MDTraj code that builds the backbone (N, CA, C; nanometers):
import mdtraj as md
import numpy as np

residues = "MET ASP GLN SER SER ALA VAL ALA GLU ARG THR SER GLU LYS VAL GLU PHE GLY ALA ASP VAL PHE LYS ALA ASN ALA LYS LEU TYR VAL GLU HIS LYS ARG VAL ILE ASP ALA ILE ALA THR GLY VAL ALA LYS SER ASN GLY GLY TYR ASP ASN PHE ASP ASP ALA ILE ALA GLN VAL SER LYS VAL TRP ASN ALA LEU ARG SER GLN VAL SER GLY GLY ALA GLY TYR THR PRO PRO PRO ALA ASP GLY PHE GLY SER ASN ASN ALA SER GLN ILE ALA SER SER LEU THR GLY ASP ARG THR SER VAL GLY ASP ILE ARG LYS ALA PHE ALA ASN HIS GLY LYS".split()
xyz = np.array([
    [-13.9045, 5.6216, -5.7559],
    [-13.9647, 5.5111, -5.7897],
    [-14.0536, 5.5889, -5.9262],
    [-14.0384, 5.5278, -6.0197],
    [-14.1033, 5.5730, -6.1493],
    [-14.2386, 5.5426, -6.1655],
    [-14.3361, 5.5970, -6.2318],
    [-14.4858, 5.6170, -6.2324],
    [-14.5206, 5.4835, -6.2845],
    [-14.4557, 5.4133, -6.3659],
    [-14.5036, 5.2752, -6.3945],
    [-14.5083, 5.1534, -6.2942],
    [-14.3834, 5.1660, -6.2387],
    [-14.3495, 5.0848, -6.1186],
    [-14.4713, 5.0444, -6.0082],
    [-14.5082, 5.1710, -5.9635],
    [-14.6386, 5.1592, -5.8715],
    [-14.7419, 5.0527, -5.9028],
    [-14.7722, 5.0807, -6.0504],
    [-14.8923, 4.9908, -6.1263],
    [-14.8400, 4.8741, -6.1203],
    [-14.6793, 4.8515, -6.1927],
    [-14.6498, 4.7326, -6.2300],
    [-14.6255, 4.6267, -6.1069],
    [-14.5992, 4.6950, -5.9947],
    [-14.6043, 4.5958, -5.8621],
    [-14.7134, 4.5684, -5.8044],
    [-14.8341, 4.6247, -5.8387],
    [-14.9642, 4.5906, -5.7898],
    [-15.0141, 4.4570, -5.8921],
    [-14.9797, 4.4790, -6.0080],
    [-15.0209, 4.3719, -6.1106],
    [-14.9151, 4.2626, -6.1207],
    [-14.8049, 4.2771, -6.0697],
    [-14.6747, 4.1782, -6.0836],
    [-14.6269, 4.1609, -6.2307],
    [-14.6797, 4.2239, -6.3338],
    [-14.6154, 4.2137, -6.4465],
    [-14.5604, 4.3608, -6.5076],
    [-14.4849, 4.3332, -6.5914],
    [-14.4075, 4.4561, -6.6491],
    [-14.5278, 4.5217, -6.7651],
    [-14.5312, 4.6596, -6.7177],
    [-14.6445, 4.7190, -6.7761],
    [-14.5912, 4.8330, -6.8610],
    [-14.6226, 4.8351, -6.9881],
    [-14.5629, 4.9622, -7.0940],
    [-14.6725, 5.0857, -7.0146],
    [-14.6141, 5.1789, -7.0318],
    [-14.6758, 5.2954, -7.0095],
    [-14.7611, 5.3632, -7.1087],
    [-14.9048, 5.3616, -7.0973],
    [-14.9899, 5.4113, -7.1768],
    [-15.1324, 5.4645, -7.1084],
    [-15.2218, 5.4976, -7.1582],
    [-15.3416, 5.5234, -7.1286],
    [-15.4102, 5.4800, -6.9863],
    [-15.3938, 5.3417, -7.0018],
    [-15.4263, 5.2172, -6.8912],
    [-15.3484, 5.2400, -6.7739],
    [-15.2187, 5.2652, -6.7776],
    [-15.1133, 5.2844, -6.6509],
    [-15.1666, 5.4519, -6.6248],
    [-15.1673, 5.5036, -6.7144],
    [-15.2022, 5.7018, -6.6465],
    [-15.3457, 5.6814, -6.5863],
    [-15.4251, 5.5929, -6.6116],
    [-15.5637, 5.5806, -6.5420],
    [-15.5599, 5.5283, -6.3915],
    [-15.4903, 5.4141, -6.4142],
    [-15.4548, 5.3449, -6.2751],
    [-15.3833, 5.4466, -6.1802],
    [-15.2954, 5.5216, -6.2109],
    [-15.2151, 5.6107, -6.1484],
    [-15.2740, 5.7051, -6.1100],
    [-15.3605, 5.7383, -6.1707],
    [-15.4949, 5.8673, -6.1295],
    [-15.5754, 5.8126, -6.0222],
    [-15.6063, 5.6604, -6.0278],
    [-15.6997, 5.6292, -5.9451],
    [-15.6182, 5.6228, -5.8003],
    [-15.4811, 5.5891, -5.8374],
    [-15.3965, 5.5598, -5.6865],
    [-15.3765, 5.7036, -5.6228],
    [-15.3771, 5.7972, -5.7181],
    [-15.3469, 5.9361, -5.6739],
    [-15.4663, 5.9575, -5.5714],
    [-15.5721, 5.9686, -5.6415],
    [-15.7080, 5.9755, -5.5566],
    [-15.7421, 5.9253, -5.4487],
    [-15.6814, 5.8056, -5.4117],
    [-15.7010, 5.7031, -5.2948],
    [-15.5933, 5.7999, -5.1853],
    [-15.4961, 5.8750, -5.2380],
    [-15.4027, 5.8956, -5.1470],
    [-15.3822, 6.0474, -5.1486],
    [-15.4800, 6.1460, -5.2128],
    [-15.4561, 6.2656, -5.2677],
    [-15.4007, 6.3505, -5.1546],
    [-15.4514, 6.3609, -5.0502],
    [-15.4351, 6.4439, -4.9254],
    [-15.2814, 6.4400, -4.9035],
    [-15.2472, 6.3065, -4.8677],
    [-15.1268, 6.3002, -4.8107],
    [-15.0032, 6.3347, -4.9294],
    [-15.0246, 6.3109, -5.0743],
    [-14.9358, 6.3223, -5.1869],
    [-14.9355, 6.4957, -5.1940],
    [-15.0707, 6.5518, -5.1949],
    [-15.0639, 6.7003, -5.1903],
    [-14.9734, 6.7711, -5.0968],
    [-15.0127, 6.7240, -4.9715],
    [-14.9200, 6.7800, -4.8365],
    [-14.7497, 6.7416, -4.8675],
    [-14.7028, 6.6584, -4.9009],
    [-14.5984, 6.6156, -4.9147],
    [-14.5359, 6.7040, -5.0519],
    [-14.5979, 6.6884, -5.1647],
    [-14.5658, 6.7904, -5.2685],
    [-14.5429, 6.9423, -5.2149],
    [-14.6538, 6.9671, -5.1333],
    [-14.6281, 7.1001, -5.1002],
    [-14.5172, 7.1360, -5.0424],
    [-14.4716, 7.0510, -4.9395],
    [-14.3551, 7.0643, -4.8608],
    [-14.2267, 7.0591, -4.9371],
    [-14.2262, 6.9696, -5.0260],
    [-14.0699, 6.9657, -5.1191],
    [-14.0954, 7.0886, -5.2008],
    [-14.1853, 7.1347, -5.2405],
    [-14.1757, 7.2662, -5.3032],
    [-14.1531, 7.3836, -5.2541],
    [-14.1366, 7.3616, -5.1532],
    [-14.1121, 7.5055, -5.0692],
    [-13.9687, 7.5457, -5.0971],
    [-13.9905, 7.6619, -5.1247],
    [-13.8186, 7.7046, -5.1672],
    [-13.7464, 7.7664, -5.0319],
    [-13.8392, 7.7926, -4.9111],
    [-13.7842, 7.8170, -4.7696],
    [-13.8561, 7.7019, -4.6991],
    [-13.7605, 7.6282, -4.6203],
    [-13.8094, 7.5290, -4.5376],
    [-13.8830, 7.4048, -4.5955],
    [-13.9389, 7.3421, -4.5592],
    [-14.0038, 7.2248, -4.6301],
    [-13.9118, 7.1175, -4.6143],
    [-13.9225, 7.0093, -4.7323],
    [-13.8463, 6.8866, -4.7350],
    [-13.7416, 6.8726, -4.8391],
    [-13.6470, 6.8216, -4.8207],
    [-13.5543, 6.8200, -4.9229],
    [-13.5918, 6.7586, -5.0450],
    [-13.6806, 6.6375, -4.9790],
    [-13.7060, 6.5384, -5.1171],
    [-13.8548, 6.4447, -5.0565],
    [-13.8618, 6.3601, -5.1006],
    [-13.9693, 6.2560, -5.0943],
    [-13.9206, 6.1720, -4.9607],
    [-13.8065, 6.1191, -4.9515],
    [-13.7502, 6.0496, -4.8447],
    [-13.7299, 6.1385, -4.7373],
    [-13.6881, 6.2729, -4.7465],
    [-13.6888, 6.3421, -4.6270],
    [-13.8130, 6.3742, -4.5602],
    [-13.8985, 6.3800, -4.6506],
    [-14.0575, 6.4167, -4.6098],
    [-14.1271, 6.2937, -4.5325],
    [-14.0633, 6.1788, -4.5558],
    [-14.1480, 6.0537, -4.4826],
    [-14.0654, 6.0544, -4.3656],
    [-13.9515, 6.0817, -4.3450],
    [-13.8336, 6.0673, -4.2293],
    [-13.9064, 6.1530, -4.1288],
    [-13.9330, 6.2963, -4.1898],
    [-13.9838, 6.3809, -4.0876],
    [-14.1024, 6.3592, -4.0388],
    [-14.1908, 6.3239, -4.1461],
    [-14.3519, 6.3033, -4.1017],
    [-14.3349, 6.1938, -3.9832],
    [-14.2596, 6.0676, -4.0193],
    [-14.2412, 5.9680, -3.9364],
    [-14.2108, 5.9784, -3.7859],
    [-14.0857, 6.1096, -3.7859],
    [-14.0486, 6.1413, -3.6757],
    [-14.1573, 6.1992, -3.5814],
    [-14.2549, 6.2906, -3.6419],
    [-14.3846, 6.3676, -3.5963],
    [-14.4838, 6.2555, -3.5247],
    [-14.4951, 6.1494, -3.6217],
    [-14.6028, 6.0608, -3.5788],
    [-14.5635, 5.9772, -3.4864],
    [-14.4330, 5.9453, -3.4524],
    [-14.3840, 5.8492, -3.3542],
    [-14.3900, 5.9371, -3.2291],
    [-14.3753, 6.0559, -3.2291],
    [-14.3565, 6.1691, -3.1194],
    [-14.5003, 6.1716, -3.0592],
    [-14.6194, 6.1776, -3.1456],
    [-14.7511, 6.1886, -3.1082],
    [-14.7914, 6.0809, -3.0715],
    [-14.7370, 5.9510, -3.1311],
    [-14.7889, 5.8257, -3.0685],
    [-14.7527, 5.7666, -2.9038],
    [-14.6447, 5.8659, -2.9094],
    [-14.5358, 5.8415, -2.7598],
    [-14.6601, 5.9236, -2.6482],
    [-14.6704, 6.0465, -2.7209],
    [-14.7647, 6.1352, -2.6292],
    [-14.8937, 6.0545, -2.6201],
    [-14.9503, 5.9873, -2.7039],
    [-15.0618, 5.9129, -2.6652],
    [-15.0519, 5.8352, -2.5639],
    [-14.9711, 5.7378, -2.5514],
    [-14.9375, 5.6692, -2.4622],
    [-14.8784, 5.7127, -2.3274],
    [-14.8142, 5.8172, -2.3266],
    [-14.7638, 5.8899, -2.2127],
    [-14.8117, 5.9979, -2.1529],
    [-14.8835, 6.0753, -2.2140],
    [-14.9332, 6.1918, -2.2072],
    [-15.0705, 6.2078, -2.1219],
    [-15.1051, 6.1235, -2.0467],
    [-15.2148, 6.1409, -2.0004],
    [-15.2064, 6.1730, -1.8428],
    [-15.0872, 6.2140, -1.8106],
    [-15.0742, 6.2747, -1.6478],
    [-15.0460, 6.4406, -1.6809],
    [-15.0437, 6.4979, -1.8190],
    [-15.0178, 6.6087, -1.8127],
    [-15.1364, 6.6849, -1.8877],
    [-15.1580, 6.8081, -1.8320],
    [-15.2904, 6.8803, -1.8839],
    [-15.2264, 7.0071, -1.9140],
    [-15.2309, 7.0734, -2.0426],
    [-15.1720, 7.1868, -2.0382],
    [-15.2759, 7.3027, -1.9793],
    [-15.2322, 7.4105, -1.9591],
    [-15.2980, 7.5165, -1.8758],
    [-15.4157, 7.5558, -1.9753],
    [-15.5292, 7.5757, -1.8921],
    [-15.6611, 7.6554, -2.0044],
    [-15.6196, 7.7540, -2.0834],
    [-15.5024, 7.8324, -2.0663],
    [-15.4983, 7.9553, -2.1469],
    [-15.4331, 7.9076, -2.3065],
    [-15.3905, 7.7933, -2.2654],
    [-15.3082, 7.7351, -2.4214],
    [-15.4389, 7.6959, -2.5086],
    [-15.5676, 7.7093, -2.4728],
    [-15.6664, 7.6771, -2.5645],
    [-15.7268, 7.5164, -2.5767],
    [-15.6828, 7.4455, -2.4890],
    [-15.6886, 7.2931, -2.5303],
    [-15.8224, 7.2385, -2.4167],
    [-15.8791, 7.3433, -2.3804],
    [-15.9896, 7.3059, -2.2909],
    [-15.9336, 7.2081, -2.1651],
    [-15.9990, 7.1018, -2.1193],
    [-15.9709, 6.9875, -2.0400],
    [-15.8905, 6.9011, -2.0533],
    [-15.8468, 6.9085, -2.2070],
    [-15.7644, 6.7689, -2.2921],
    [-15.6417, 6.7721, -2.2136],
    [-15.6102, 6.6451, -2.1780],
    [-15.4366, 6.6078, -2.1670],
    [-15.3737, 6.5977, -2.2841],
    [-15.2536, 6.5809, -2.2546],
    [-15.1537, 6.5588, -2.3754],
    [-15.1785, 6.4487, -2.4439],
    [-15.2494, 6.3378, -2.3728],
    [-15.2638, 6.1990, -2.4613],
    [-15.3869, 6.2507, -2.5451],
    [-15.5011, 6.2979, -2.4961],
    [-15.6241, 6.3250, -2.5742],
    [-15.5993, 6.4171, -2.6984],
    [-15.5025, 6.5051, -2.6837],
    [-15.4678, 6.6206, -2.7768],
    [-15.4107, 6.5533, -2.8904],
    [-15.2924, 6.4400, -2.8513],
    [-15.2111, 6.3705, -2.9831],
    [-15.3284, 6.2784, -3.0185],
    [-15.4157, 6.2225, -2.9630],
    [-15.4890, 6.0968, -3.0175],
    [-15.5814, 6.1969, -3.1329],
    [-15.6155, 6.3050, -3.0764],
    [-15.6884, 6.4060, -3.1943],
    [-15.6173, 6.4214, -3.3140],
    [-15.4975, 6.4571, -3.3063],
    [-15.4202, 6.5109, -3.4053],
    [-15.3807, 6.3728, -3.4954],
    [-15.3642, 6.2494, -3.4420],
    [-15.3643, 6.1258, -3.5229],
    [-15.4666, 6.0301, -3.5464],
    [-15.6067, 6.1132, -3.5388],
    [-15.7273, 6.0620, -3.5758],
    [-15.7872, 5.9437, -3.4979],
    [-15.7303, 5.9193, -3.3843],
    [-15.7942, 5.8112, -3.3026],
    [-15.9157, 5.8597, -3.2361],
    [-15.9023, 5.9767, -3.2108],
    [-16.0453, 6.0161, -3.1419],
    [-16.1389, 6.0655, -3.2365],
    [-16.2697, 6.0856, -3.2025],
    [-16.3753, 6.1352, -3.2864],
    [-16.3746, 6.3034, -3.2503],
    [-16.3977, 6.3756, -3.3308],
    [-16.4302, 6.5210, -3.3086],
    [-16.5662, 6.5702, -3.2432],
    [-16.5464, 6.6663, -3.2038],
    [-16.6581, 6.7360, -3.0982],
    [-16.7558, 6.6886, -3.1957],
    [-16.7829, 6.7717, -3.3185],
    [-16.8658, 6.7568, -3.4010],
    [-16.9470, 6.6149, -3.4397],
    [-16.8395, 6.5125, -3.4744],
    [-16.8662, 6.3720, -3.4658],
    [-16.9626, 6.3337, -3.3729],
    [-16.8975, 6.3928, -3.2461],
    [-16.9610, 6.3117, -3.1046],
    [-17.1122, 6.3853, -3.1096],
    [-17.1373, 6.5243, -3.1145],
    [-17.2614, 6.5818, -3.1368],
    [-17.3432, 6.5235, -3.2338],
    [-17.2924, 6.5064, -3.3183],
    [-17.4135, 6.4295, -3.4378],
    [-17.4417, 6.2821, -3.4015],
    [-17.3542, 6.2108, -3.3731],
    [-17.3849, 6.0877, -3.2962],
    [-17.4793, 6.1125, -3.1923],
    [-17.4779, 6.1801, -3.0869],
    [-17.5622, 6.1858, -2.9987],
    [-17.6851, 6.2264, -3.0160],
    [-17.6797, 6.3364, -3.1139],
    [-17.8196, 6.3875, -3.1595],
    [-17.8942, 6.2787, -3.2409],
    [-17.8272, 6.1909, -3.3066],
    [-17.8704, 6.0502, -3.3960],
    [-17.9363, 5.9818, -3.2957],
    [-17.8712, 5.9300, -3.2129],
    [-17.8812, 5.8679, -3.0871],
    [-18.0175, 5.8958, -2.9931],
    [-18.0612, 6.0179, -3.0112],
    [-18.1539, 6.1007, -2.9256],
    [-18.2793, 6.0767, -3.0096],
    [-18.2686, 6.0342, -3.1631],
    [-18.3846, 6.0503, -3.2428],
    [-18.4863, 5.9385, -3.2332],
])
top = md.Topology()
chain = top.add_chain()
for i, resn in enumerate(residues, 1):
    res = top.add_residue(resn, chain, resSeq=i)
    for name in ("N", "CA", "C"):
        top.add_atom(name, md.element.get_by_symbol(name[0]), res)
traj = md.Trajectory(xyz[None], top)
């Protein structure tokens, strides 16, 4: 996908590249900066990493699907305490990794606010 096509698709009209498209692309980048930077870092690795953008998306999808499966089927397995996961079961661990669960810090903050 070239830089102008993302903006052109959004506005549904052909757009010549210029300052306005450049600014729009910068705004899109800011909205998704963390994931774009992570993929770019993975693609840029000379050892390992991803072959290209499509490979990165395919590999990330594979991991995401495995974690989502762990969320739905992992409640019955709790790793040994020595592994460092506390009393969390596999489902809770995957829920944390995929952003479904709030962090301990968020829970502490919410509980403290509730007590005020």
